C-alpha angles and dihedrals in degrees: 000000000000091000091051093051091048091050090049091052091050091050091051090049099045109032101060094051091048092050090047090051091053091049091048091052091053093047090045090054090054094048093047091051090050091057090050101254135119114257092212092053093047096047091043089054091047092052094045090051094050119022093011099071135035097243094049091045090050091052090051090052091048095051092043091055094064092040091054090057096045091042090053090049091057097039095052090052092047090053087061092047093258129125112220109196092158097089093113093059093040091050092050092047091052093049092046093050092049091050094048092047090050089052093048095052117091114257092247096054110135116246092237087064102032098050097052091044093052091046090049089051091052092049092047095048094047091045091050093053089045094050093059096073089041092056093044091051095045096044104031105018093243113165110251094217093061093042095049093047092051092045090058090062094041096048095044093047092047093050092046090052092052092049095045094045105037118002110036126115110242113274091010138084098224136085122258117272115271111278093213088083128219092327088070092055128086115249112281117214105223093167137077093003095067102225100324120145098245113128143163091286085088090070091049091051092051091047088051090052090050092051091048090053091049092048094048098047106023107040138066090237090056092048091052091047093053092043091055089049093052098043120348095187093053091045091052090048088053092056102268115139099227096191092053090050091051092052093045092047094052090045090055093042093050092048091052092051091046089052088063089066093072090067090071102026102043102023105036125014100008094220139073117257132178112262095010090142093065092211093308090136092062094037087056087072090062091044091054093047094047090044090053091235091288118127093229091047090049091055092050093045091048090056090047094053092041089054091050091048095050092037090057089064090052099049102038090102090065105032135019114277088235086072090080092051089051091051091050090054091047091053091053093047091045091053091050090052096039099052098074092039093049091048090051093050093045092048090049091050092050090049091051092050091048091050 
């Protein structure tokens, strides 16, 4: 029984994104033909610029790392029936906290101490920003969508003010590099990725996704979270404290988004800079939806969107760069349309096997 349930969860996580990818490829072919180019040439160039060379592949891994974290932040909230649109602010808060902690540590701090401390700071800052809408919803009934959207502006403006007023390097808009030296930085992969930004944060993001999957499907807290997402009134009748679950869920979601900040701050530039996320907080919404709110699906969707993002840089000589944005939208729409159809086909196949 357990094996059957696990297989069913994997099917629900994998099949819709795969169907969406096929639909996006077909639509992409049509659009490429309309602009007068060869689909095979464009997609060949996209693959060669991403998975076909070490630098491009490293950039895909780097971009996917942040998207895994922000996608998990959205998917965990959606599992509880909540819509977390505050990933951009939570991501920035996590990166800023990691950078400030790196600055505060003495230069000789060992890496085995500095790295966990900076990661803990990112988790705490993201969790703090995430907990605010949870508390406001649980205590005052405030809608989380409005609160998280407004918090994005507040957090980003507040952090930019701190950097511009107190922490920026002269003639720049970023903080100084961490004084703890290279020991406070995550391992950088110089070879074989030829100068790409990929770093050991990728492993941490995958570990986070694994822990989220364990929490959701193997713990009482995860059961309560999913129960509240399915039917909060019934969950409360069964003894679940819905308000507490909301607060805890947003705390976890914010911490996951904040964790994404270490990818840039610890593993790449080693300082906080305005806009370092590049919209990854908002793109995490698409990653969660395409990944069907399943940790494995989120990882796959993150790699898909990272490939499209990096591939757009490779193909812009042949087609407009907006082509990639259109394909991203097509993927999201295709997932929305494919989910019920895939479920129907899978249910029919199971029925046929049972018969």
